N, C-alpha and C positions, 0 to 999 in steps of 0.2 A: 684414626685408622679403622676402628670398628665401623664407623659410619660409612666409610668408603666401601667396606666389604658388603654392607647392607644394600647400598644403592646399585642393584644390578638389573633392575627392570628398565628396559629401554623402550618398550611399547606395551600398550594395553589392548585387550580384546573386548570388543563391544558385543553384548548378547543380541542387540537389535530388538525389533518388535515381535518377530515370529520366525520360527525355523521351517515353516511350511513353504514349499516352493510355489504352490498355487497362491497362497496369501501374499508372498513376496512379489509376485508378478502383478497382482491386483494393487498392492500398496505402492509399487513403483509408479504405476499410471496415476493412481489417486493422489499421492503426495506431490507428484510432478505438477499436476493441474492446480492443486492447492497452492503450491509455492509460486507458480507463475501468476496466478490470480492475486496472491498477496502482494508480490512485488509491484505488479502493474497497478493495482488498486491504490496502494500507498504512494507510489510514484506519481500517479495522476493527481492525488490530493496536493502533494508538494509542488508540482508544476502549476497547478491551478492557483494555489495561494500566492506563489511568487509572481505569476503573470498578471494577476488581477490586483490593481492598486488598492481597490476598496477592501479586499480581503486581507491583503498584506499589511495594511495599516490598522486592521482590527486586532485587538489583543487576543480575542478568543481564537480566531483563525490563524494567527501567528503561532500560538501555542499548539494548535491542532496540526499545523504543518510540521512542527518539530516532533510531535508525537508520531506522525506518520513516518518521518525520517528514522526515528528510533525503531519503529516496528519493522521497517525493511531490514535493518541489521539484526533485530531479534529473531526474525524468521530465517536469516541467512547464516547465523553462526554454526548451526548444526544440521539444518534441513538438507543442503546439498550433499553433505557427507552421508546422511541417512538414505537419500535417494540412490547414491552410488553404491552403498552397501547392499541394496536389494539385488544388485547384479553380480555380486561377488560372494564367494563361499566364505572366505575369511574376512571378518570385519575388524581390521586392525587399525590402530591409531598410534602415532608416535607419542613419546612422553612429552615432547614440546607441543605437539598438536593438542594433546589432552589438557595441558596447562593453559593453552591459548583459549580453548573452549570455556574453561572455568572463568578465565579473566573476562572475556567478552560477555558471557552470560551475566555475570554480576555487575559489570560496568554498564551494560545496556539496561538490565533489569533495574538496578538501583537508580539510574537516571530517570527511567520511565516512572518509577514510583514517586519520586519527588516532583516530576513534571505533572503527574496527575493531581498532586496536591496543589500545585500552582494553578492548574485549570479550575480546581474547585474554588480557590481564592478569587480567581477572575469572575466566576459566576456569582460568588458571594458579593463582590463589589458591584456587579452589574444589577443585581436584584435587590440587595439590601441597602445599597448606597448609590442609587442611580444618578443623583445630582453631582456627586463627586467622583463618578466612575472614570471620566477622562483624566482627572488629576491623579487618581490612585493608580490606574493602569496606564501610565505613560509609556512611551517607547523605551525609555531608559529602564523602567521597572520590568518590562517584559524581557528585555535582553538580560537584565540581572537575574531574573528568575530562571531563565534557560541556562545561563552560565552556572548558577548555583546547583541546578539539577545535574549538570554534567560533572561538576567538581565533586559533589557528594558521591555520585556513581563511581568516579575514578578512585576516590579515597577508599570507598567501600570495597571495590574490587582488589585494590592493591593490598589492603589489610587481609583479605581472604587468601590471596595467592601467595603472600609472603611466607606464611608458615606451612602451606601445602607443598610448595615446590621443594622445600628442604627436608621433607619427611623421608625416612628410609623405607624403600619398597624393595622387598627381597624375595617374595615368593609368588603368591597368587596375583594375577594381573587381569582377571575378568571383571569387567564393569557391567552390572546387571541393568543396562539401559542402552539407549541408542546414541547417547552422548555422554561425555564426562561430566558428571554432576558431583558437586563437592561432598555431600554426605556419603556417596558411594566410593569415591576415590580415597578418602582418608581412612576408610575401613580396611583398605588393602595395605596400609602401612604396617611395619613390623614392630610397632610399639602400641601401648595402650592409648586409645583415641578418646577416652572418656573426657579428658580435659579439653581436647580439641572440639568435641561436640558441644561442650559448654561455651567455648569461645564462639562457635558458629551460631549458637542460639543468641548470644549476646550481640552478635553482629548482624547476620542476615535476619534472624527471627525478630530482633528488636526493631530493625529498620522496617520490616514488613508490617509488624503490628502497629508501630507508631504512626506510619503513613496511613494505614487503614483506619485507625481510630480518628485521626485528624480529618480524613475524608468523610467519615460517617458523621462526625460532629458538624462539619461545614454544611453538608447537604441537609442535615436535620434542621439547622438554623435557617437555611434557604427555604425549605419546604414550609416551615412554620411562618416565615415572613410572607411567603406567597399566599398561604392560607388566610392570614390576617388582613392582607391588603389585596383582596381579589379584585381583578380588573380585566380589561379586554386582553391583556398580554399574559394572563395566567396560564392558559393552555400552552403557549409557546415556551414559557419558562419551565413548566412541568415537563414538557417534551424534551427540552434540553437537559434538564436535571436527570430525568429517567434514563436517558441515553448514557450520561456520565456514570450514573450509579451502576448500570448494567456492565459497563466496561470495567469499573472498579471491582465488582464482584467476580467477574470472570478472570481477572488478572490476579487479584490478591488471594482468592480462595485457594487455588492450588499451591501458591507460594507459601502461605501460612501453614497449610497442611503438611508440606514437605519439610520446611526448614524450622518449624517450631518443635516438631517431634522427630529429631534426626536419629534417635536411638532405636526406634522401631521402624520396620520396613514392611510395607503392605504391597500386595500385588497391584493395587489400584494406582500406586505412585507412578508407574510407567505411563498409564493413561493420562494422569494429571500432567505429567511432563510434556506429553504430546499436546495437551490442550493449551497450556499457557505459553509454549514456545512456538506453536504452529498455527493453532486455530484462533487464538486471541488476536494476533496481528492481522489475520484475515477479517475478523469480525469488526475491528475498529473502523476501517473505511466504510463498511456496510452500515454500521450503526450511525456514524457521524455524517455520512454523505447522503445516503438515499432517504434520510428523514429530514434533510436540511434543504430548504428551497433556495437559499443563497448559494450554496455549493452547486446545486443543480443548474441554476442560471449561469453561474460562472463557467461551469464545464461546457455548457452549450455554446457560450460565447467563445471559449477557447477552441472548441471543435470547428466553429465557423471560420476562425482565423487560420486554422491549420489547413482545412480542406478547401477553402475558397481559392487560394492561389493555384491549387491543383486543377480545379475546374476551369479557371481562366486559362491555364496553359493548354488544356485539352480543347478548348473552344476554337482557336484558330485552326488546329488540325482537322477538326470536324468540318469547318467551312471549306477547307481545301479539298477534302474528300467528297463533299457534296456539290462542289462547283460544276463538274461535268453534268450532273443530273439536273441541276437547276437551270442549266442552259437549254435543255431540251424538254423540260417539263413545264407545262403551263400552270401558273398559279391561279387560284380562284379569284375572279374579279378583274383579271388582266387579259387583254386580247393580244395575241402574238401577231407579228407582221406576217402578211400573206407570202407564201412561198412562191418562188418564180415559176411561171408556167413551163411545162415541158410536155413533149410527146404530142398527143391529139389536141391538147389545149392550144399549143402553138399553131398547129395547122388551121384550127378554127379561127384564130385571130387574123391569120394571113388572108383567109378567104373573105372575111368581113372587110378588110382593107381593100381588096381587089374589087368587091362589089361597090363600095363607096366611090372608087376611082372611075369605074365604068359608068355609074349613074351621073357623075359630074361631067363626063365627056358627052353624054347624050343630051344634055340640056342645051337649048338654042342660045347662041351668043348674041349679044347686043350689037346692032349695026351702028 
């Protein structure tokens, strides 16, 4: 009975990024462009990997396509709401919408963490065990790694939302961020949240730290192996690993900072939340695509397949439009037939015929 009296909060108020009207107008345009670029960039990678058989059968690009798919959802769970709030005075979100944001954030974020570990394992097998790479990273293994990443993300999210949704919320309902984040929401509960903070560290913090350490160990072993067995492909391997390490640092740095120390709140936390939920999904296609020749070639091939039928459909229309002009225009190197004589030219020809007839009559006839 007491718990039912506690649970009176039906919506939360988001503080957003800024209360300045000038900054909100600028942020609306800026984040709209960033969101469109993020979705289109990651969607282009997914379509390219699916449409190109050579990339689709490659373990590295198969995992990259799944990473881009997750990045589209990571950028979409809160960014559209953020963009819409820039145009409204009250930034409200329902209780169910708030819990949905927490669920999708940890579901997608946890899946992406495990998927990044799988991508590090793929690079380890390709560089450290190249002769057994095809056997190790078979199609079945790749599908299994993706399935495991989704399963761990789902279990992690369910474990986080299970105790959050049943907490009593009775008074303050202002979330100091632009979306519902777990450390901020549980502080609004009407009970002591110290134990909940410990549970969050044991769940989110442990998952972030364990995946980050596994990634650092994997890439350290890869770099040592590349250093010891230097060859012509060393630069390509270093380029690939450096791109992966950059993504890992950009993604795990803010997560560890926010979820490993949930009891303290810093003003920079809001900036870090923007970074790993909005900018990291945008940087992934830039880092993985514009530095990769295989992806560039596949995208050019895809663009030719898309735009070639459009050019062929426009070509007959152009011929029809140009046909009256070509009928009266002389092409270089081609002589047009002579036009029929008219006017004074016809009179001159008739006079010549009469002169010939008169000359024929004046000649003596044979007797």
